[in-house]
C-alpha positions as CSV (number, residue, x, y, z in Angstrom):
1,M,-9.2,-75.3,-21.8
2,F,-7.5,-78.6,-21.2
3,D,-9.7,-81.5,-20.0
4,S,-8.8,-83.4,-16.8
5,A,-6.7,-86.0,-18.6
6,M,-4.8,-83.2,-20.5
7,L,-4.2,-81.3,-17.3
8,A,-2.9,-84.4,-15.5
9,A,-0.5,-85.0,-18.4
10,Y,0.6,-81.3,-18.3
11,L,1.3,-81.5,-14.6
12,D,3.3,-84.6,-15.0
13,R,5.3,-82.9,-17.8
14,V,6.2,-80.0,-15.6
15,G,6.8,-82.2,-12.5
16,I,4.3,-80.9,-10.0
17,T,1.0,-81.9,-8.4
18,A,-2.3,-80.1,-8.9
19,P,-2.9,-77.2,-6.5
20,R,-5.8,-77.4,-4.2
21,R,-6.9,-73.8,-4.9
22,P,-5.9,-71.2,-7.5
23,T,-3.7,-69.1,-5.2
24,L,-0.8,-66.8,-5.9
25,H,1.5,-69.4,-4.2
26,A,0.2,-72.0,-6.6
27,L,0.6,-69.7,-9.6
28,R,4.3,-69.2,-8.7
29,R,4.8,-72.9,-8.4
30,I,3.2,-73.6,-11.7
31,H,5.0,-70.8,-13.6
32,R,8.4,-71.8,-12.3
33,A,7.8,-75.5,-13.1
34,H,6.6,-74.6,-16.6
35,V,9.6,-72.4,-17.4
36,A,12.0,-75.0,-16.1
37,A,10.5,-77.9,-18.0
38,M,9.8,-76.4,-21.4
39,P,12.5,-74.3,-23.1
40,Y,11.7,-71.4,-25.4
41,E,12.6,-72.6,-29.0
42,N,11.7,-72.1,-32.6
43,L,12.9,-75.4,-34.0
44,D,9.7,-76.3,-35.9
45,I,9.9,-72.9,-37.6
46,Q,13.5,-73.8,-38.6
47,L,12.2,-77.1,-40.0
48,G,9.5,-75.4,-42.0
49,R,6.6,-76.8,-40.0
50,P,3.4,-74.9,-39.3
51,I,2.7,-73.5,-35.9
52,R,-0.8,-74.3,-34.6
53,L,-2.3,-72.7,-31.5
54,D,-5.4,-74.8,-30.8
55,A,-5.4,-76.8,-27.5
56,D,-5.0,-80.2,-29.1
57,S,-2.0,-79.2,-31.2
58,L,-0.3,-77.4,-28.4
59,F,-0.9,-80.3,-26.1
60,A,0.5,-82.8,-28.7
61,K,3.7,-80.8,-29.2
62,L,4.7,-79.3,-25.8
63,V,3.2,-81.9,-23.4
64,E,3.1,-85.2,-25.2
65,G,5.9,-84.4,-27.7
66,G,8.5,-83.3,-25.1
67,R,9.1,-80.0,-26.9
68,G,9.1,-76.3,-26.2
69,G,7.9,-73.5,-28.5
70,Y,7.8,-69.8,-29.0
71,C,5.7,-67.2,-27.2
72,Y,2.3,-68.0,-28.6
73,E,2.8,-71.7,-28.0
74,H,4.2,-71.4,-24.5
75,N,1.6,-69.0,-23.2
76,G,-1.1,-70.9,-25.1
77,V,-0.3,-74.1,-23.2
78,L,0.1,-72.2,-19.9
79,A,-3.2,-70.4,-20.3
80,F,-5.1,-73.6,-21.1
81,A,-3.6,-75.3,-18.1
82,L,-4.3,-72.4,-15.7
83,E,-7.9,-72.2,-16.9
84,A,-8.3,-75.9,-16.2
85,M,-7.0,-75.3,-12.6
86,G,-9.5,-72.5,-12.0
87,F,-7.4,-69.4,-12.4
88,D,-8.8,-66.2,-13.8
89,V,-6.4,-65.9,-16.7
90,R,-6.5,-63.5,-19.7
91,R,-4.5,-63.6,-23.0
92,V,-3.6,-60.0,-23.6
93,L,-2.0,-57.9,-26.4
94,G,1.8,-57.7,-26.3
95,G,4.5,-56.0,-28.3
96,V,8.1,-56.9,-27.9
97,R,10.4,-53.9,-28.7
98,R,7.4,-51.6,-29.1
99,E,9.5,-49.0,-27.2
100,V,11.9,-49.0,-30.3
101,D,9.8,-50.2,-33.2
102,G,6.5,-48.5,-32.4
103,D,3.0,-49.7,-32.7
104,G,3.8,-52.1,-35.5
105,A,5.2,-54.4,-32.8
106,W,1.7,-55.0,-31.3
107,W,0.5,-58.6,-31.7
108,N,4.1,-60.1,-31.8
109,H,3.6,-61.4,-28.3
110,M,0.8,-62.9,-26.2
111,P,1.5,-62.4,-22.5
112,L,-1.0,-63.6,-19.8
113,V,-2.6,-61.6,-17.0
114,V,-3.8,-63.6,-14.0
115,R,-6.2,-61.8,-11.6
116,F,-6.9,-62.7,-8.0
117,P,-10.2,-61.7,-6.4
118,E,-10.7,-59.0,-3.8
119,Q,-10.1,-60.3,-0.3
120,H,-10.9,-58.7,3.1
121,G,-11.8,-55.4,1.5
122,K,-8.6,-55.1,-0.5
123,D,-8.6,-54.7,-4.3
124,G,-7.9,-57.7,-6.4
125,S,-4.3,-58.1,-7.6
126,E,-3.1,-58.8,-11.1
127,Y,0.1,-60.7,-12.1
128,L,2.0,-60.9,-15.4
129,A,2.6,-64.6,-16.3
130,D,4.8,-65.3,-19.3
131,G,6.5,-68.5,-20.2
132,G,7.2,-67.2,-23.7
133,I,10.2,-64.9,-23.2
134,G,13.4,-66.9,-23.6
135,T,15.3,-64.5,-21.3
136,G,12.3,-63.9,-19.1
137,F,11.3,-64.4,-15.5
138,R,10.7,-67.7,-13.7
139,D,8.1,-66.2,-11.3
140,P,5.0,-64.1,-12.3
141,L,5.5,-60.4,-11.8
142,P,3.0,-58.1,-10.0
143,I,1.4,-55.6,-12.4
144,R,2.4,-52.5,-10.4
145,N,5.3,-50.1,-10.8
146,G,8.5,-51.6,-9.5
147,S,11.7,-53.5,-9.9
148,Y,11.7,-57.2,-9.1
149,R,14.5,-59.6,-8.5
150,I,13.9,-63.2,-9.6
151,G,16.8,-65.4,-8.7
152,A,20.0,-63.7,-10.0
153,F,18.1,-61.4,-12.4
154,N,16.3,-58.1,-12.3
155,F,13.0,-57.2,-14.1
156,G,10.9,-54.1,-14.2
157,V,7.2,-53.3,-14.6
158,W,5.8,-49.8,-15.0
159,S,2.6,-48.2,-16.2
160,L,2.6,-46.3,-19.6
161,G,-0.8,-44.8,-18.7
162,G,-4.3,-46.2,-19.1
163,E,-4.2,-49.9,-19.5
164,E,-0.8,-50.0,-21.2
165,W,2.2,-51.4,-19.3
166,R,5.9,-52.1,-20.0
167,C,8.1,-54.9,-18.8
168,S,11.9,-54.8,-18.9
169,I,14.3,-57.7,-19.1
170,D,17.6,-57.6,-17.1
171,P,19.8,-55.3,-19.1
172,R,22.8,-57.4,-18.4
173,V,21.1,-60.1,-20.5
174,A,19.3,-58.1,-23.2
175,N,18.3,-54.5,-23.9
176,L,14.8,-55.6,-24.3
177,T,11.3,-54.5,-23.2
178,F,7.8,-55.6,-24.1
179,D,4.6,-53.7,-23.7
180,F,1.2,-55.2,-22.9
181,T,-2.4,-54.2,-22.2
182,L,-4.9,-55.6,-19.7
183,E,-7.9,-56.2,-22.1
184,E,-8.7,-59.9,-22.7
185,R,-8.0,-61.1,-26.3
186,R,-9.1,-64.3,-28.0
187,P,-6.5,-66.9,-29.0
188,E,-7.5,-66.7,-32.7
189,E,-6.8,-63.0,-32.8
190,F,-3.1,-63.8,-32.7
191,A,-3.2,-66.3,-35.6
192,D,-2.3,-64.0,-38.4
193,R,0.7,-62.5,-36.7
194,C,1.9,-65.9,-35.5
195,R,1.7,-67.2,-39.1
196,E,3.7,-64.2,-40.4
197,L,6.4,-64.5,-37.8
198,S,6.8,-68.2,-38.3
199,T,6.9,-68.1,-42.1
200,S,8.2,-64.7,-43.4
201,P,11.8,-64.9,-44.6
202,E,12.4,-61.5,-42.8
203,S,11.3,-62.9,-39.5
204,P,14.0,-63.3,-36.9
205,F,12.4,-66.6,-35.9
206,V,12.9,-67.9,-39.5
207,R,16.4,-66.3,-39.9
208,T,18.0,-67.7,-36.7
209,L,17.7,-70.9,-34.8
210,A,17.1,-70.2,-31.1
211,V,16.7,-72.3,-27.9
212,Q,16.6,-70.5,-24.6
213,N,16.0,-71.3,-20.9
214,P,16.0,-69.0,-17.9
215,R,17.0,-70.7,-14.6
216,E,17.4,-69.3,-11.1
217,H,21.1,-68.5,-11.3
218,D,21.8,-68.4,-15.0
219,M,20.1,-68.2,-18.5
220,W,21.1,-70.4,-21.4
221,V,20.7,-68.9,-24.9
222,L,21.6,-70.9,-28.0
223,R,21.5,-68.9,-31.3
224,A,22.6,-71.0,-34.3
225,R,26.0,-72.3,-33.0
226,T,26.6,-69.6,-30.4
227,L,25.9,-70.6,-26.8
228,T,25.7,-67.7,-24.3
229,V,25.2,-68.4,-20.6
230,Y,24.3,-65.4,-18.5
231,G,24.8,-65.2,-14.8
232,P,26.8,-63.8,-11.9
233,A,29.3,-66.7,-12.0
234,Y,30.9,-65.4,-15.2
235,P,33.1,-62.4,-15.9
236,D,31.0,-59.6,-17.5
237,F,28.0,-61.7,-16.5
238,K,28.2,-64.0,-19.4
239,S,30.1,-66.9,-21.0
240,V,30.2,-67.3,-24.8
241,T,31.2,-70.4,-26.7
242,V,30.7,-71.9,-30.1
243,V,29.1,-75.4,-30.3
244,E,31.9,-77.6,-31.6
245,D,30.2,-80.2,-33.7
246,A,27.0,-82.1,-34.4
247,D,27.4,-84.4,-31.4
248,A,27.8,-81.5,-29.0
249,F,24.8,-79.8,-30.6
250,A,22.6,-82.9,-30.2
251,S,23.7,-83.4,-26.6
252,L,22.9,-79.7,-25.9
253,L,19.4,-80.0,-27.3
254,R,18.5,-83.3,-25.8
255,D,20.3,-83.2,-22.5
256,R,20.7,-79.6,-21.4
257,F,17.5,-78.3,-23.0
258,N,15.6,-81.6,-22.5
259,L,14.0,-81.7,-26.0
260,T,12.7,-84.8,-27.7
261,L,14.0,-84.8,-31.2
262,T,14.6,-87.4,-33.9
263,D,18.0,-88.0,-35.3
264,A,16.8,-86.6,-38.7
265,D,15.5,-83.4,-37.0
266,V,18.8,-82.9,-35.2
267,A,20.8,-83.3,-38.4
268,A,18.6,-80.8,-40.3
269,L,18.8,-78.3,-37.4
270,W,22.6,-78.7,-37.2
271,A,22.8,-77.9,-40.9
272,K,20.7,-74.8,-40.3
273,A,22.9,-73.7,-37.4
274,V,26.1,-74.1,-39.3
275,E,24.7,-72.2,-42.3
276,Q,23.5,-69.3,-40.1
277,H,26.7,-69.2,-38.1
278,E,28.8,-68.9,-41.3
279,Q,26.5,-66.2,-42.6
280,K,26.9,-64.3,-39.3
281,L,30.7,-64.6,-39.5
282,A,30.7,-63.3,-43.1
283,E,28.5,-60.3,-42.2
284,E,30.7,-59.4,-39.3
285,S,33.8,-59.7,-41.5
286,K,32.3,-57.5,-44.1
287,A,31.2,-54.9,-41.5
288,G,34.7,-54.9,-40.0
289,A,36.3,-54.3,-43.4
290,V,34.3,-51.1,-44.0
């Protein structure tokens, strides 16, 4: 849990004041502010730096350091902050693409479940909070069967039976689902899978630079040099461009995605993006020739 000074800094980072009580309205406000302020990104992984999930390391990077992170980092920070504000929050087991990849996908994601107590004889309600899906939802989703529109985008939640649930991302953006359970897990239980995903040469987080940020009316997705913006303002619901040069790349990271990065880091990341883009073009050319 964050202490009072860390919580104050977190709230300043995301641009809101502390809620008076841990209500659903407050959760929506915090979740939306968190997603807006901190993009999903794997830049430290690209730079070969270790990912640490303890409260002090997450605070130093995402709050003081002006950075984002990937799922374990985002939801780690969000959980520590929500706990400090009095929310009943649980880190739970998640599996992105488990629908396709099977049970081996478990532990590759750490969603959050926030529970609100029983009131006036009604059962308590549970909400899925998740700042760690780059094409995800700005507002927390109720954990009950249904389709939910958040801004310009559609998301789904449905039961798989027992305590297993599935969440779907807007198919116009990504053919992507993730499964989750309701049982509370400890942060350290995710450490091994986090280490694997952040260091294995086969990991998609190692293979491709990514920075992503969902907003109310569009979603911005940078993968290597390819920038895709999804939203109803574009034909076919998306616009795809290639980042022209190192200056445009630096401006995109610092201005559009609001990331604090040194010149040396930006130069190293641009070299990675160029290399990955060229490799993608070569693979597509080879596939087209077959």
